[in-house]
PDB file of N, H, CA, C and O in Angstrom:
ATOM      1  N   MET A   1      49.087 117.677 108.455  1.00  0.00           N
ATOM      2  CA  MET A   1      49.816 116.690 109.223  1.00  0.00           C
ATOM      3  C   MET A   1      49.287 116.692 110.649  1.00  0.00           C
ATOM      4  O   MET A   1      48.952 117.728 111.224  1.00  0.00           O
ATOM      5  N   GLY A   2      49.228 115.499 111.181  1.00  0.00           N
ATOM      6  H   GLY A   2      49.500 114.658 110.714  1.00  0.00           H
ATOM      7  CA  GLY A   2      48.713 115.364 112.536  1.00  0.00           C
ATOM      8  C   GLY A   2      49.817 115.377 113.577  1.00  0.00           C
ATOM      9  O   GLY A   2      51.000 115.480 113.253  1.00  0.00           O
ATOM     10  N   VAL A   3      49.412 115.272 114.820  1.00  0.00           N
ATOM     11  H   VAL A   3      48.451 115.188 115.084  1.00  0.00           H
ATOM     12  CA  VAL A   3      50.332 115.276 115.952  1.00  0.00           C
ATOM     13  C   VAL A   3      51.300 114.101 115.864  1.00  0.00           C
ATOM     14  O   VAL A   3      52.480 114.248 116.182  1.00  0.00           O
ATOM     15  N   LYS A   4      50.813 112.938 115.436  1.00  0.00           N
ATOM     16  H   LYS A   4      49.855 112.818 115.178  1.00  0.00           H
ATOM     17  CA  LYS A   4      51.675 111.759 115.330  1.00  0.00           C
ATOM     18  C   LYS A   4      52.801 111.984 114.322  1.00  0.00           C
ATOM     19  O   LYS A   4      53.935 111.560 114.544  1.00  0.00           O
ATOM     20  N   THR A   5      52.488 112.642 113.233  1.00  0.00           N
ATOM     21  H   THR A   5      51.567 112.986 113.053  1.00  0.00           H
ATOM     22  CA  THR A   5      53.497 112.917 112.216  1.00  0.00           C
ATOM     23  C   THR A   5      54.597 113.808 112.781  1.00  0.00           C
ATOM     24  O   THR A   5      55.780 113.536 112.577  1.00  0.00           O
ATOM     25  N   PHE A   6      54.221 114.860 113.482  1.00  0.00           N
ATOM     26  H   PHE A   6      53.260 115.081 113.647  1.00  0.00           H
ATOM     27  CA  PHE A   6      55.216 115.745 114.087  1.00  0.00           C
ATOM     28  C   PHE A   6      56.047 115.018 115.134  1.00  0.00           C
ATOM     29  O   PHE A   6      57.244 115.270 115.272  1.00  0.00           O
ATOM     30  N   PHE A   7      55.412 114.121 115.865  1.00  0.00           N
ATOM     31  H   PHE A   7      54.440 113.916 115.753  1.00  0.00           H
ATOM     32  CA  PHE A   7      56.129 113.333 116.869  1.00  0.00           C
ATOM     33  C   PHE A   7      57.194 112.455 116.206  1.00  0.00           C
ATOM     34  O   PHE A   7      58.332 112.393 116.671  1.00  0.00           O
ATOM     35  N   VAL A   8      56.819 111.783 115.124  1.00  0.00           N
ATOM     36  H   VAL A   8      55.895 111.834 114.746  1.00  0.00           H
ATOM     37  CA  VAL A   8      57.754 110.915 114.405  1.00  0.00           C
ATOM     38  C   VAL A   8      58.885 111.731 113.793  1.00  0.00           C
ATOM     39  O   VAL A   8      60.045 111.322 113.845  1.00  0.00           O
ATOM     40  N   ILE A   9      58.555 112.872 113.219  1.00  0.00           N
ATOM     41  H   ILE A   9      57.613 113.203 113.177  1.00  0.00           H
ATOM     42  CA  ILE A   9      59.590 113.740 112.647  1.00  0.00           C
ATOM     43  C   ILE A   9      60.550 114.192 113.743  1.00  0.00           C
ATOM     44  O   ILE A   9      61.762 114.220 113.527  1.00  0.00           O
ATOM     45  N   GLY A  10      60.028 114.546 114.911  1.00  0.00           N
ATOM     46  H   GLY A  10      59.043 114.524 115.086  1.00  0.00           H
ATOM     47  CA  GLY A  10      60.863 114.965 116.035  1.00  0.00           C
ATOM     48  C   GLY A  10      61.797 113.857 116.491  1.00  0.00           C
ATOM     49  O   GLY A  10      62.975 114.108 116.750  1.00  0.00           O
ATOM     50  N   LEU A  11      61.286 112.633 116.591  1.00  0.00           N
ATOM     51  H   LEU A  11      60.329 112.430 116.380  1.00  0.00           H
ATOM     52  CA  LEU A  11      62.130 111.501 116.979  1.00  0.00           C
ATOM     53  C   LEU A  11      63.232 111.258 115.961  1.00  0.00           C
ATOM     54  O   LEU A  11      64.386 111.031 116.324  1.00  0.00           O
ATOM     55  N   PHE A  12      62.870 111.307 114.686  1.00  0.00           N
ATOM     56  H   PHE A  12      61.932 111.492 114.391  1.00  0.00           H
ATOM     57  CA  PHE A  12      63.844 111.108 113.612  1.00  0.00           C
ATOM     58  C   PHE A  12      64.930 112.180 113.673  1.00  0.00           C
ATOM     59  O   PHE A  12      66.115 111.871 113.550  1.00  0.00           O
ATOM     60  N   TYR A  13      64.533 113.426 113.862  1.00  0.00           N
ATOM     61  H   TYR A  13      63.570 113.677 113.963  1.00  0.00           H
ATOM     62  CA  TYR A  13      65.486 114.537 113.956  1.00  0.00           C
ATOM     63  C   TYR A  13      66.445 114.326 115.122  1.00  0.00           C
ATOM     64  O   TYR A  13      67.654 114.498 114.963  1.00  0.00           O
ATOM     65  N   ASN A  14      65.925 113.955 116.290  1.00  0.00           N
ATOM     66  H   ASN A  14      64.943 113.814 116.419  1.00  0.00           H
ATOM     67  CA  ASN A  14      66.768 113.725 117.461  1.00  0.00           C
ATOM     68  C   ASN A  14      67.765 112.598 117.213  1.00  0.00           C
ATOM     69  O   ASN A  14      68.916 112.685 117.642  1.00  0.00           O
ATOM     70  N   CYS A  15      67.337 111.544 116.527  1.00  0.00           N
ATOM     71  H   CYS A  15      66.403 111.472 116.178  1.00  0.00           H
ATOM     72  CA  CYS A  15      68.250 110.445 116.201  1.00  0.00           C
ATOM     73  C   CYS A  15      69.364 110.919 115.272  1.00  0.00           C
ATOM     74  O   CYS A  15      70.528 110.566 115.462  1.00  0.00           O
ATOM     75  N   LEU A  16      69.009 111.712 114.275  1.00  0.00           N
ATOM     76  H   LEU A  16      68.063 111.999 114.120  1.00  0.00           H
ATOM     77  CA  LEU A  16      70.029 112.236 113.365  1.00  0.00           C
ATOM     78  C   LEU A  16      71.039 113.108 114.097  1.00  0.00           C
ATOM     79  O   LEU A  16      72.239 113.022 113.836  1.00  0.00           O
ATOM     80  N   ILE A  17      70.570 113.930 114.994  1.00  0.00           N
ATOM     81  H   ILE A  17      69.595 114.000 115.206  1.00  0.00           H
ATOM     82  CA  ILE A  17      71.462 114.795 115.767  1.00  0.00           C
ATOM     83  C   ILE A  17      72.442 113.942 116.566  1.00  0.00           C
ATOM     84  O   ILE A  17      73.640 114.224 116.580  1.00  0.00           O
ATOM     85  N   LYS A  18      71.949 112.912 117.223  1.00  0.00           N
ATOM     86  H   LYS A  18      70.975 112.683 117.212  1.00  0.00           H
ATOM     87  CA  LYS A  18      72.810 112.055 118.040  1.00  0.00           C
ATOM     88  C   LYS A  18      73.827 111.318 117.193  1.00  0.00           C
ATOM     89  O   LYS A  18      74.952 111.092 117.640  1.00  0.00           O
ATOM     90  N   ILE A  19      73.462 110.940 115.987  1.00  0.00           N
ATOM     91  H   ILE A  19      72.548 111.123 115.624  1.00  0.00           H
ATOM     92  CA  ILE A  19      74.351 110.175 115.114  1.00  0.00           C
ATOM     93  C   ILE A  19      75.423 111.063 114.483  1.00  0.00           C
ATOM     94  O   ILE A  19      76.590 110.675 114.431  1.00  0.00           O
ATOM     95  N   PHE A  20      75.043 112.246 114.004  1.00  0.00           N
ATOM     96  H   PHE A  20      74.095 112.561 114.046  1.00  0.00           H
ATOM     97  CA  PHE A  20      75.942 113.023 113.178  1.00  0.00           C
ATOM     98  C   PHE A  20      76.655 114.189 113.864  1.00  0.00           C
ATOM     99  O   PHE A  20      77.618 114.725 113.316  1.00  0.00           O
ATOM    100  N   MET A  21      76.215 114.578 115.013  1.00  0.00           N
ATOM    101  H   MET A  21      75.432 114.143 115.458  1.00  0.00           H
ATOM    102  CA  MET A  21      76.858 115.707 115.681  1.00  0.00           C
ATOM    103  C   MET A  21      78.043 115.220 116.499  1.00  0.00           C
ATOM    104  O   MET A  21      77.962 114.190 117.167  1.00  0.00           O
ATOM    105  N   ASP A  22      79.142 115.961 116.445  1.00  0.00           N
ATOM    106  H   ASP A  22      79.208 116.798 115.902  1.00  0.00           H
ATOM    107  CA  ASP A  22      80.329 115.642 117.222  1.00  0.00           C
ATOM    108  C   ASP A  22      80.110 116.088 118.657  1.00  0.00           C
ATOM    109  O   ASP A  22      79.858 117.265 118.915  1.00  0.00           O
ATOM    110  N   ASP A  23      80.204 115.155 119.585  1.00  0.00           N
ATOM    111  H   ASP A  23      80.408 114.199 119.375  1.00  0.00           H
ATOM    112  CA  ASP A  23      80.028 115.473 121.000  1.00  0.00           C
ATOM    113  C   ASP A  23      81.361 115.943 121.563  1.00  0.00           C
ATOM    114  O   ASP A  23      82.239 115.129 121.848  1.00  0.00           O
ATOM    115  N   LYS A  24      81.513 117.242 121.724  1.00  0.00           N
ATOM    116  H   LYS A  24      80.799 117.903 121.493  1.00  0.00           H
ATOM    117  CA  LYS A  24      82.777 117.805 122.166  1.00  0.00           C
ATOM    118  C   LYS A  24      83.071 117.498 123.636  1.00  0.00           C
ATOM    119  O   LYS A  24      84.203 117.684 124.082  1.00  0.00           O
ATOM    120  N   GLN A  25      82.084 117.035 124.389  1.00  0.00           N
ATOM    121  H   GLN A  25      81.165 116.883 124.027  1.00  0.00           H
ATOM    122  CA  GLN A  25      82.299 116.635 125.777  1.00  0.00           C
ATOM    123  C   GLN A  25      82.879 115.217 125.861  1.00  0.00           C
ATOM    124  O   GLN A  25      83.463 114.837 126.875  1.00  0.00           O
ATOM    125  N   LYS A  26      82.713 114.459 124.807  1.00  0.00           N
ATOM    126  H   LYS A  26      82.238 114.769 123.983  1.00  0.00           H
ATOM    127  CA  LYS A  26      83.170 113.076 124.780  1.00  0.00           C
ATOM    128  C   LYS A  26      84.636 113.053 124.378  1.00  0.00           C
ATOM    129  O   LYS A  26      84.975 113.419 123.252  1.00  0.00           O
ATOM    130  N   LYS A  27      85.502 112.631 125.279  1.00  0.00           N
ATOM    131  H   LYS A  27      85.226 112.334 126.193  1.00  0.00           H
ATOM    132  CA  LYS A  27      86.938 112.692 125.025  1.00  0.00           C
ATOM    133  C   LYS A  27      87.593 111.331 124.843  1.00  0.00           C
ATOM    134  O   LYS A  27      88.785 111.277 124.541  1.00  0.00           O
ATOM    135  N   GLY A  28      86.884 110.253 125.009  1.00  0.00           N
ATOM    136  H   GLY A  28      85.915 110.297 125.254  1.00  0.00           H
ATOM    137  CA  GLY A  28      87.498 108.937 124.894  1.00  0.00           C
ATOM    138  C   GLY A  28      86.648 107.998 124.069  1.00  0.00           C
ATOM    139  O   GLY A  28      85.686 108.427 123.432  1.00  0.00           O
ATOM    140  N   GLY A  29      86.986 106.737 124.072  1.00  0.00           N
ATOM    141  H   GLY A  29      87.768 106.389 124.589  1.00  0.00           H
ATOM    142  CA  GLY A  29      86.205 105.725 123.378  1.00  0.00           C
ATOM    143  C   GLY A  29      86.138 105.938 121.883  1.00  0.00           C
ATOM    144  O   GLY A  29      87.159 106.157 121.233  1.00  0.00           O
ATOM    145  N   ALA A  30      84.931 105.873 121.336  1.00  0.00           N
ATOM    146  H   ALA A  30      84.101 105.695 121.864  1.00  0.00           H
ATOM    147  CA  ALA A  30      84.740 105.951 119.892  1.00  0.00           C
ATOM    148  C   ALA A  30      85.237 107.262 119.309  1.00  0.00           C
ATOM    149  O   ALA A  30      85.669 107.302 118.157  1.00  0.00           O
ATOM    150  N   ASP A  31      85.181 108.335 120.087  1.00  0.00           N
ATOM    151  H   ASP A  31      84.830 108.303 121.023  1.00  0.00           H
ATOM    152  CA  ASP A  31      85.670 109.620 119.600  1.00  0.00           C
ATOM    153  C   ASP A  31      87.161 109.579 119.296  1.00  0.00           C
ATOM    154  O   ASP A  31      87.646 110.367 118.484  1.00  0.00           O
ATOM    155  N   ARG A  32      87.887 108.683 119.928  1.00  0.00           N
ATOM    156  H   ARG A  32      87.492 108.042 120.588  1.00  0.00           H
ATOM    157  CA  ARG A  32      89.331 108.586 119.715  1.00  0.00           C
ATOM    158  C   ARG A  32      89.699 107.516 118.698  1.00  0.00           C
ATOM    159  O   ARG A  32      90.883 107.230 118.521  1.00  0.00           O
ATOM    160  N   SER A  33      88.734 106.921 118.031  1.00  0.00           N
ATOM    161  H   SER A  33      87.772 107.153 118.175  1.00  0.00           H
ATOM    162  CA  SER A  33      89.053 105.937 117.004  1.00  0.00           C
ATOM    163  C   SER A  33      89.048 106.560 115.610  1.00  0.00           C
ATOM    164  O   SER A  33      89.474 105.930 114.643  1.00  0.00           O
ATOM    165  N   ARG A  34      88.573 107.782 115.512  1.00  0.00           N
ATOM    166  H   ARG A  34      88.227 108.294 116.298  1.00  0.00           H
ATOM    167  CA  ARG A  34      88.507 108.499 114.237  1.00  0.00           C
ATOM    168  C   ARG A  34      89.164 109.865 114.377  1.00  0.00           C
ATOM    169  O   ARG A  34      89.160 110.457 115.457  1.00  0.00           O
ATOM    170  N   ILE A  35      89.721 110.353 113.296  1.00  0.00           N
ATOM    171  H   ILE A  35      89.724 109.872 112.419  1.00  0.00           H
ATOM    172  CA  ILE A  35      90.388 111.652 113.294  1.00  0.00           C
ATOM    173  C   ILE A  35      89.590 112.610 112.424  1.00  0.00           C
ATOM    174  O   ILE A  35      89.350 112.339 111.247  1.00  0.00           O
ATOM    175  N   ASN A  36      89.182 113.730 113.005  1.00  0.00           N
ATOM    176  H   ASN A  36      89.377 113.951 113.961  1.00  0.00           H
ATOM    177  CA  ASN A  36      88.469 114.770 112.266  1.00  0.00           C
ATOM    178  C   ASN A  36      89.439 115.920 112.045  1.00  0.00           C
ATOM    179  O   ASN A  36      89.708 116.694 112.964  1.00  0.00           O
ATOM    180  N   ILE A  37      89.961 116.034 110.841  1.00  0.00           N
ATOM    181  H   ILE A  37      89.742 115.405 110.095  1.00  0.00           H
ATOM    182  CA  ILE A  37      90.961 117.063 110.557  1.00  0.00           C
ATOM    183  C   ILE A  37      90.340 118.457 110.424  1.00  0.00           C
ATOM    184  O   ILE A  37      91.056 119.437 110.217  1.00  0.00           O
ATOM    185  N   ASN A  38      89.029 118.547 110.542  1.00  0.00           N
ATOM    186  H   ASN A  38      88.448 117.751 110.711  1.00  0.00           H
ATOM    187  CA  ASN A  38      88.357 119.843 110.463  1.00  0.00           C
ATOM    188  C   ASN A  38      88.180 120.496 111.822  1.00  0.00           C
ATOM    189  O   ASN A  38      87.635 121.597 111.913  1.00  0.00           O
ATOM    190  N   GLU A  39      88.630 119.837 112.877  1.00  0.00           N
ATOM    191  H   GLU A  39      89.073 118.943 112.804  1.00  0.00           H
ATOM    192  CA  GLU A  39      88.553 120.377 114.241  1.00  0.00           C
ATOM    193  C   GLU A  39      89.971 120.666 114.729  1.00  0.00           C
ATOM    194  O   GLU A  39      90.813 119.768 114.757  1.00  0.00           O
ATOM    195  N   ALA A  40      90.236 121.911 115.111  1.00  0.00           N
ATOM    196  H   ALA A  40      89.553 122.640 115.089  1.00  0.00           H
ATOM    197  CA  ALA A  40      91.576 122.312 115.539  1.00  0.00           C
ATOM    198  C   ALA A  40      92.061 121.502 116.737  1.00  0.00           C
ATOM    199  O   ALA A  40      93.226 121.110 116.791  1.00  0.00           O
ATOM    200  N   TYR A  41      91.169 121.250 117.699  1.00  0.00           N
ATOM    201  H   TYR A  41      90.222 121.568 117.655  1.00  0.00           H
ATOM    202  CA  TYR A  41      91.595 120.499 118.883  1.00  0.00           C
ATOM    203  C   TYR A  41      91.972 119.061 118.533  1.00  0.00           C
ATOM    204  O   TYR A  41      92.831 118.468 119.186  1.00  0.00           O
ATOM    205  N   GLU A  42      91.340 118.505 117.516  1.00  0.00           N
ATOM    206  H   GLU A  42      90.642 118.987 116.985  1.00  0.00           H
ATOM    207  CA  GLU A  42      91.713 117.153 117.094  1.00  0.00           C
ATOM    208  C   GLU A  42      93.046 117.164 116.356  1.00  0.00           C
ATOM    209  O   GLU A  42      93.862 116.261 116.541  1.00  0.00           O
ATOM    210  N   LEU A  43      93.272 118.168 115.530  1.00  0.00           N
ATOM    211  H   LEU A  43      92.608 118.901 115.379  1.00  0.00           H
ATOM    212  CA  LEU A  43      94.575 118.290 114.872  1.00  0.00           C
ATOM    213  C   LEU A  43      95.686 118.402 115.910  1.00  0.00           C
ATOM    214  O   LEU A  43      96.725 117.755 115.780  1.00  0.00           O
ATOM    215  N   ASP A  44      95.473 119.213 116.933  1.00  0.00           N
ATOM    216  H   ASP A  44      94.629 119.739 117.039  1.00  0.00           H
ATOM    217  CA  ASP A  44      96.457 119.359 118.004  1.00  0.00           C
ATOM    218  C   ASP A  44      96.707 118.026 118.700  1.00  0.00           C
ATOM    219  O   ASP A  44      97.852 117.611 118.879  1.00  0.00           O
ATOM    220  N   TYR A  45      95.627 117.364 119.087  1.00  0.00           N
ATOM    221  H   TYR A  45      94.696 117.700 118.941  1.00  0.00           H
ATOM    222  CA  TYR A  45      95.737 116.104 119.818  1.00  0.00           C
ATOM    223  C   TYR A  45      96.498 115.053 119.003  1.00  0.00           C
ATOM    224  O   TYR A  45      97.486 114.486 119.470  1.00  0.00           O
ATOM    225  N   TRP A  46      96.023 114.804 117.784  1.00  0.00           N
ATOM    226  H   TRP A  46      95.220 115.265 117.405  1.00  0.00           H
ATOM    227  CA  TRP A  46      96.592 113.715 116.991  1.00  0.00           C
ATOM    228  C   TRP A  46      97.998 114.024 116.498  1.00  0.00           C
ATOM    229  O   TRP A  46      98.839 113.125 116.458  1.00  0.00           O
ATOM    230  N   SER A  47      98.275 115.260 116.124  1.00  0.00           N
ATOM    231  H   SER A  47      97.592 115.989 116.156  1.00  0.00           H
ATOM    232  CA  SER A  47      99.646 115.570 115.673  1.00  0.00           C
ATOM    233  C   SER A  47     100.631 115.419 116.832  1.00  0.00           C
ATOM    234  O   SER A  47     101.757 114.964 116.629  1.00  0.00           O
ATOM    235  N   ASN A  48     100.219 115.795 118.043  1.00  0.00           N
ATOM    236  H   ASN A  48      99.304 116.165 118.208  1.00  0.00           H
ATOM    237  CA  ASN A  48     101.076 115.588 119.217  1.00  0.00           C
ATOM    238  C   ASN A  48     101.221 114.104 119.539  1.00  0.00           C
ATOM    239  O   ASN A  48     102.315 113.635 119.852  1.00  0.00           O
ATOM    240  N   LYS A  49     100.119 113.371 119.461  1.00  0.00           N
ATOM    241  H   LYS A  49      99.230 113.753 119.207  1.00  0.00           H
ATOM    242  CA  LYS A  49     100.155 111.940 119.777  1.00  0.00           C
ATOM    243  C   LYS A  49     101.093 111.183 118.840  1.00  0.00           C
ATOM    244  O   LYS A  49     101.851 110.316 119.277  1.00  0.00           O
ATOM    245  N   PHE A  50     101.038 111.513 117.552  1.00  0.00           N
ATOM    246  H   PHE A  50     100.423 112.217 117.198  1.00  0.00           H
ATOM    247  CA  PHE A  50     101.857 110.804 116.568  1.00  0.00           C
ATOM    248  C   PHE A  50     103.212 111.469 116.335  1.00  0.00           C
ATOM    249  O   PHE A  50     104.058 110.910 115.637  1.00  0.00           O
ATOM    250  N   GLY A  51     103.430 112.649 116.906  1.00  0.00           N
ATOM    251  H   GLY A  51     102.743 113.104 117.472  1.00  0.00           H
ATOM    252  CA  GLY A  51     104.709 113.339 116.759  1.00  0.00           C
ATOM    253  C   GLY A  51     104.974 113.817 115.340  1.00  0.00           C
ATOM    254  O   GLY A  51     106.103 113.751 114.854  1.00  0.00           O
ATOM    255  N   VAL A  52     103.923 114.299 114.678  1.00  0.00           N
ATOM    256  H   VAL A  52     103.006 114.352 115.073  1.00  0.00           H
ATOM    257  CA  VAL A  52     104.060 114.789 113.300  1.00  0.00           C
ATOM    258  C   VAL A  52     103.436 116.182 113.196  1.00  0.00           C
ATOM    259  O   VAL A  52     102.704 116.621 114.083  1.00  0.00           O
ATOM    260  N   SER A  53     103.738 116.853 112.107  1.00  0.00           N
ATOM    261  H   SER A  53     104.332 116.496 111.386  1.00  0.00           H
ATOM    262  CA  SER A  53     103.131 118.168 111.877  1.00  0.00           C
ATOM    263  C   SER A  53     101.660 118.000 111.512  1.00  0.00           C
ATOM    264  O   SER A  53     101.218 116.917 111.128  1.00  0.00           O
ATOM    265  N   LYS A  54     100.920 119.081 111.639  1.00  0.00           N
ATOM    266  H   LYS A  54     101.278 119.961 111.951  1.00  0.00           H
ATOM    267  CA  LYS A  54      99.499 119.056 111.277  1.00  0.00           C
ATOM    268  C   LYS A  54      99.324 118.783 109.788  1.00  0.00           C
ATOM    269  O   LYS A  54      98.395 118.085 109.383  1.00  0.00           O
ATOM    270  N   ASP A  55     100.219 119.334 108.978  1.00  0.00           N
ATOM    271  H   ASP A  55     100.974 119.901 109.306  1.00  0.00           H
ATOM    272  CA  ASP A  55     100.132 119.096 107.534  1.00  0.00           C
ATOM    273  C   ASP A  55     100.374 117.627 107.189  1.00  0.00           C
ATOM    274  O   ASP A  55      99.697 117.065 106.329  1.00  0.00           O
ATOM    275  N   LYS A  56     101.345 117.011 107.868  1.00  0.00           N
ATOM    276  H   LYS A  56     101.895 117.468 108.567  1.00  0.00           H
ATOM    277  CA  LYS A  56     101.617 115.592 107.615  1.00  0.00           C
ATOM    278  C   LYS A  56     100.435 114.735 108.077  1.00  0.00           C
ATOM    279  O   LYS A  56     100.087 113.754 107.420  1.00  0.00           O
ATOM    280  N   LEU A  57      99.818 115.101 109.203  1.00  0.00           N
ATOM    281  H   LEU A  57     100.101 115.898 109.737  1.00  0.00           H
ATOM    282  CA  LEU A  57      98.638 114.391 109.687  1.00  0.00           C
ATOM    283  C   LEU A  57      97.495 114.502 108.681  1.00  0.00           C
ATOM    284  O   LEU A  57      96.846 113.507 108.360  1.00  0.00           O
ATOM    285  N   LYS A  58      97.252 115.711 108.187  1.00  0.00           N
ATOM    286  H   LYS A  58      97.779 116.520 108.448  1.00  0.00           H
ATOM    287  CA  LYS A  58      96.187 115.912 107.191  1.00  0.00           C
ATOM    288  C   LYS A  58      96.434 115.059 105.949  1.00  0.00           C
ATOM    289  O   LYS A  58      95.511 114.438 105.423  1.00  0.00           O
ATOM    290  N   ALA A  59      97.675 115.032 105.487  1.00  0.00           N
ATOM    291  H   ALA A  59      98.425 115.536 105.914  1.00  0.00           H
ATOM    292  CA  ALA A  59      98.013 114.251 104.295  1.00  0.00           C
ATOM    293  C   ALA A  59      97.776 112.761 104.550  1.00  0.00           C
ATOM    294  O   ALA A  59      97.287 112.053 103.670  1.00  0.00           O
ATOM    295  N   ALA A  60      98.120 112.286 105.743  1.00  0.00           N
ATOM    296  H   ALA A  60      98.518 112.861 106.457  1.00  0.00           H
ATOM    297  CA  ALA A  60      97.912 110.876 106.074  1.00  0.00           C
ATOM    298  C   ALA A  60      96.422 110.537 106.093  1.00  0.00           C
ATOM    299  O   ALA A  60      96.017 109.500 105.569  1.00  0.00           O
ATOM    300  N   VAL A  61      95.607 111.406 106.691  1.00  0.00           N
ATOM    301  H   VAL A  61      95.936 112.249 107.116  1.00  0.00           H
ATOM    302  CA  VAL A  61      94.157 111.170 106.745  1.00  0.00           C
ATOM    303  C   VAL A  61      93.568 111.173 105.337  1.00  0.00           C
ATOM    304  O   VAL A  61      92.696 110.362 105.026  1.00  0.00           O
ATOM    305  N   GLU A  62      94.035 112.067 104.500  1.00  0.00           N
ATOM    306  H   GLU A  62      94.743 112.726 104.753  1.00  0.00           H
ATOM    307  CA  GLU A  62      93.537 112.118 103.123  1.00  0.00           C
ATOM    308  C   GLU A  62      93.941 110.873 102.343  1.00  0.00           C
ATOM    309  O   GLU A  62      93.249 110.474 101.407  1.00  0.00           O
ATOM    310  N   THR A  63      95.064 110.254 102.727  1.00  0.00           N
ATOM    311  H   THR A  63      95.626 110.578 103.488  1.00  0.00           H
ATOM    312  CA  THR A  63      95.554 109.069 102.024  1.00  0.00           C
ATOM    313  C   THR A  63      94.862 107.787 102.486  1.00  0.00           C
ATOM    314  O   THR A  63      94.423 106.984 101.663  1.00  0.00           O
ATOM    315  N   VAL A  64      94.763 107.595 103.830  1.00  0.00           N
ATOM    316  H   VAL A  64      95.120 108.248 104.498  1.00  0.00           H
ATOM    317  CA  VAL A  64      94.253 106.307 104.336  1.00  0.00           C
ATOM    318  C   VAL A  64      92.894 106.386 104.992  1.00  0.00           C
ATOM    319  O   VAL A  64      92.332 105.350 105.347  1.00  0.00           O
ATOM    320  N   GLY A  65      92.344 107.570 105.167  1.00  0.00           N
ATOM    321  H   GLY A  65      92.801 108.412 104.879  1.00  0.00           H
ATOM    322  CA  GLY A  65      91.035 107.704 105.796  1.00  0.00           C
ATOM    323  C   GLY A  65      91.150 108.166 107.238  1.00  0.00           C
ATOM    324  O   GLY A  65      92.237 108.502 107.707  1.00  0.00           O
ATOM    325  N   THR A  66      90.021 108.181 107.939  1.00  0.00           N
ATOM    326  H   THR A  66      89.138 107.907 107.558  1.00  0.00           H
ATOM    327  CA  THR A  66      89.959 108.780 109.267  1.00  0.00           C
ATOM    328  C   THR A  66      90.241 107.820 110.416  1.00  0.00           C
ATOM    329  O   THR A  66      90.272 108.252 111.569  1.00  0.00           O
ATOM    330  N   SER A  67      90.444 106.556 110.149  1.00  0.00           N
ATOM    331  H   SER A  67      90.420 106.205 109.213  1.00  0.00           H
ATOM    332  CA  SER A  67      90.740 105.594 111.212  1.00  0.00           C
ATOM    333  C   SER A  67      92.082 105.938 111.856  1.00  0.00           C
ATOM    334  O   SER A  67      93.103 106.022 111.173  1.00  0.00           O
ATOM    335  N   ALA A  68      92.070 106.136 113.181  1.00  0.00           N
ATOM    336  H   ALA A  68      91.240 106.068 113.735  1.00  0.00           H
ATOM    337  CA  ALA A  68      93.308 106.476 113.894  1.00  0.00           C
ATOM    338  C   ALA A  68      94.341 105.360 113.758  1.00  0.00           C
ATOM    339  O   ALA A  68      95.532 105.637 113.623  1.00  0.00           O
ATOM    340  N   ASP A  69      93.902 104.113 113.793  1.00  0.00           N
ATOM    341  H   ASP A  69      92.934 103.889 113.903  1.00  0.00           H
ATOM    342  CA  ASP A  69      94.834 102.989 113.650  1.00  0.00           C
ATOM    343  C   ASP A  69      95.484 102.980 112.272  1.00  0.00           C
ATOM    344  O   ASP A  69      96.689 102.762 112.154  1.00  0.00           O
ATOM    345  N   ALA A  70      94.690 103.216 111.231  1.00  0.00           N
ATOM    346  H   ALA A  70      93.710 103.393 111.328  1.00  0.00           H
ATOM    347  CA  ALA A  70      95.219 103.235 109.871  1.00  0.00           C
ATOM    348  C   ALA A  70      96.203 104.384 109.688  1.00  0.00           C
ATOM    349  O   ALA A  70      97.241 104.217 109.048  1.00  0.00           O
ATOM    350  N   VAL A  71      95.886 105.540 110.240  1.00  0.00           N
ATOM    351  H   VAL A  71      95.042 105.676 110.760  1.00  0.00           H
ATOM    352  CA  VAL A  71      96.769 106.698 110.133  1.00  0.00           C
ATOM    353  C   VAL A  71      98.076 106.420 110.871  1.00  0.00           C
ATOM    354  O   VAL A  71      99.157 106.724 110.368  1.00  0.00           O
ATOM    355  N   GLU A  72      97.969 105.844 112.058  1.00  0.00           N
ATOM    356  H   GLU A  72      97.090 105.597 112.466  1.00  0.00           H
ATOM    357  CA  GLU A  72      99.168 105.533 112.838  1.00  0.00           C
ATOM    358  C   GLU A  72     100.068 104.559 112.079  1.00  0.00           C
ATOM    359  O   GLU A  72     101.281 104.758 112.007  1.00  0.00           O
ATOM    360  N   ASP A  73      99.474 103.507 111.514  1.00  0.00           N
ATOM    361  H   ASP A  73      98.489 103.346 111.573  1.00  0.00           H
ATOM    362  CA  ASP A  73     100.256 102.540 110.734  1.00  0.00           C
ATOM    363  C   ASP A  73     100.919 103.217 109.541  1.00  0.00           C
ATOM    364  O   ASP A  73     102.084 102.951 109.246  1.00  0.00           O
ATOM    365  N   TYR A  74     100.197 104.079 108.861  1.00  0.00           N
ATOM    366  H   TYR A  74      99.251 104.295 109.101  1.00  0.00           H
ATOM    367  CA  TYR A  74     100.728 104.782 107.700  1.00  0.00           C
ATOM    368  C   TYR A  74     101.910 105.675 108.089  1.00  0.00           C
ATOM    369  O   TYR A  74     102.920 105.722 107.388  1.00  0.00           O
ATOM    370  N   LEU A  75     101.772 106.374 109.201  1.00  0.00           N
ATOM    371  H   LEU A  75     100.952 106.336 109.770  1.00  0.00           H
ATOM    372  CA  LEU A  75     102.838 107.279 109.632  1.00  0.00           C
ATOM    373  C   LEU A  75     104.076 106.550 110.123  1.00  0.00           C
ATOM    374  O   LEU A  75     105.166 107.122 110.113  1.00  0.00           O
ATOM    375  N   LYS A  76     103.937 105.313 110.549  1.00  0.00           N
ATOM    376  H   LYS A  76     103.052 104.848 110.557  1.00  0.00           H
ATOM    377  CA  LYS A  76     105.084 104.526 111.012  1.00  0.00           C
ATOM    378  C   LYS A  76     105.949 104.011 109.864  1.00  0.00           C
ATOM    379  O   LYS A  76     107.100 103.623 110.067  1.00  0.00           O
ATOM    380  N   LYS A  77     105.390 104.012 108.669  1.00  0.00           N
ATOM    381  H   LYS A  77     104.455 104.327 108.504  1.00  0.00           H
ATOM    382  CA  LYS A  77     106.130 103.493 107.492  1.00  0.00           C
ATOM    383  C   LYS A  77     107.221 104.431 107.067  1.00  0.00           C
ATOM    384  O   LYS A  77     107.934 104.151 106.103  1.00  0.00           O
TER     385      LYS A  77
END
C-alpha cells in the first residue's frame, strides 16, 4: 500500500470517529435530541428532566426509541 492509501484510510477513520463517538464536552443541541441509556450522566439528566425513575426512563426508551421528544410524549400518556 502506498502513502495515498494510508492517507485515505486515515481520513476515513477520522470521519468515523467524529460520527460515532459521543462528545462528552457537547452539552446542547443534537446531543440533547437523543437519549443514551448506557451513559449514567444521561440517565441522571433525562430522569430528572422528565421526573421519572431511571428504570421507567429505560423502559420508555426501549419502547419508543432514543428520540427525546418521543420519550417525553410516551411518558406524558
